Phi, psi and omega in degrees: 000135181293151182298331183287339185290312177301320178300316181297317179294318181297316177303311182297318181295315180298313181299315182296312183296318180289323179297312180299315182291321181298310185290334176272001182054044176291158181303131182298331180293343181269356181291154180279060186296328181297325177293319177298312182300315180297319181293320178293320179294328185290319186240358176052032181243151177269010182301317181296316179300318179298316179294321178298320177299315180296330183271353183233266187296332181259004179287145179304327179296324178288327178293325183273317183230075187285138168300174185298154179301314181299318182296316179295323179296315180294321180296313181294322178297323179292320176299316179297317180298317181292321181294316181292324179295329180274359179058041177276165176297138177301148180239110184303320181303323182294315180288327176296318180296319179294318179300324180295317182281335177297330180267000183270153181268135179286142179245170179276350179231158177207170178262140167238136180239127182252114187279129182269161178302335180283000185078359173283171180223142169261113182254130185230141171271118184235162175285144176291325180272145179294323177243122183218136180054038175074016182219152174263007187275005183259012175225164177268131181253166188302318184296328177294322178291318179296315180297323176296319178296318178298319179298320179297330178275346184227053184301331183297337179294331187250339186299124177073012186243164176266128186238134173246126175252127178267135179060057187293339181062228181275352167107006186304307185297311183295319180293321176300315179296317179297322183285328193239343189245002174053050173292159176285320183212145179224126178249109171280146177211151174195180183234325182295127185303317181293320178297317180300318180293317178296321179297314178299318179299316182289323176298315178294319181303327182263018171075020180256143180199178178292343180260000184268178172240115006287164174289128186235140173221155176241114187246142168282126184225109176270114185299333185275341185237352183299138184267160175297329178298317178295318181293323177292327179294321178292320175049062182279138171275331181225137176237131180229157174201147179224136178053049178247359180252077184234355184214137182304320181292319178296318180298320179296316178296323180295317180298318178296320179295316180296322176297320180293319178298315183289335180278350182287337184229164176289164181302325185292334185239021180293148179289157170278131183240128180233123178242124181247130186224138165274120186276084180277323179237100183303327180294313179297318181292319178296322178296319177300315182292326177292320178296322176301313181298317180292338178269006179078021180257120179275157183222147177227123179284126180275111182255180180106156182292152177236135180301133181272103184256317186253150177273125174196173182287108182269006177277341179291137178289119180239134179231135176249125179237147174255134185247146178199164180234000000 
């Protein structure tokens, strides 16, 4: 193998990993900085830093949907630190980019872009804070990312079918499915007014609408009051939800809703139901599964590897279950 080939592969790997992590605003400590450092030490050139800039802060996606000001400032400061530690030639573009964000005002919202295998991106406007306006629904959580990855590996579950998503939040899972899995119809749903508005904004931001393909709608859905008539009107072939089992009261309402969904149709035509959860509180999650069992709802844990597409903390215990009666 020629000496230039490993270098080329290393460059491509570094650029890809940092680009994906940067746009998703992944934790900076998880970046492959040691690879960057080694490459800078090896050739004492700022070429890699220049390319990283072009793939991140100077990329058209960043100009259109920029990560938070603070995040970009920290990222650029880290690049400068690594470059100076390697004693590389100064790069004016790098300092110009930092000067630009130093003068920018921080906002309560920012864009995160999740890059798909197709090289397309799902861009979402999310809250900077994990909890905002009394809800956790204004950010993307790990189970939503895992469920989106699972969907990309199991496109046949959604292709040509009508899908209802419960607790859609800011829309990552549903938009990924609409972009990549060719459903016939997709119904996003939530109940919190602010979340619903953000969800509508993000669906529109990603070019989806009631006139698009697939046909898309964003519905207000109160789990405690929704009628069987409304559920029959939606007529979902597939029902999905991610990170909705985080509170005992919410879990109880979800089980009642799932029972209502399953009672709307005969056993032969029941929808496929998939619930994905980050198990933060084992007691709450065990209680949810026991309530399912007491309601006559069977469950199957979906095992097997899932392609790693998005950057997130994979140390958290995440479980995907399929439900049926």
